N, C-alpha and C positions, 0 to 999 in steps of 0.2 A: 379738235373740237368733238369729233365723233367718239373718241375714247372717253372724254369727260362725260358725254351723254350716256354711254353705256355704264360707266361707273355710277353716275347719279341715278340712273334707272334701276340698276340692281340694288343699290343701297336703299333707295326709297321704297322699292317693292318689298324687300326683306324686312325693313324697319316697320313699314305699315302692317304687314302680315303678323309680325311678332307682337306689335302693339295690340292688334285685334285679339290675339290669343291670350294675352295677359290682362289687359284692361286695368292697369294699376292705379289710375287716377280718374277724376271726374270728366275731364275734357279729352280723354284718350280716343274716343270714337271720332271726334272731329279732327284730331291730330293724325290719326291713322288714315282717314279719308284724304287729308292734305298730302300725306306722304305717298299714297297710291296715285293721286293726281300728279305729283311730281314725277313718279315713275312713268306715267303715260306721256307727260310732256317731254321728258328727256330721252325717251326711247327712239334711237335713230331708225330702227327697222320699221316702226309704224308710220313715220312721217317722211319716208324716203322721197316721195314724188312731190313734195310741197303742196299738200292739200290746203285749201283756204288761203294760199299765198303766204304762209308763214315759213320763214327759212329756218334751217337747223340752228343757226346761231341765236336767233330770236327766241326759239323754244328753250334752248339750254340756258340762256340768260334769265328767262322767266322762271325756269326751274331753280336756278341759283337764288333768285329773289325770294321764291317761296321757301327755300331752305333757310335763308337768313332771316326770314320773317317769322319762323315758327316760335322763337322765344316770346314774341308778342302775344301769342295765344296762351302762354302759360302764366302771364301776369294776372294777378287778382283784379277783378273788376271792382274799382273803388269809386 
């Protein structure tokens, strides 16, 4: 679970930073903020001592939910 957390953390951080550099589409600022939030949620080093009573597994599952929900942000508002 920790390895998944590190992988998600680095992938989210690098994707969020790369998206901030390019800004290729209209909602990219919100998407990059979401990816950076995913990086913070999934980072095992920051949450080692269970602050706020949230376990590592709960944070990583929340980060995976954020990752899977990102296509919903890209849908056109109709």
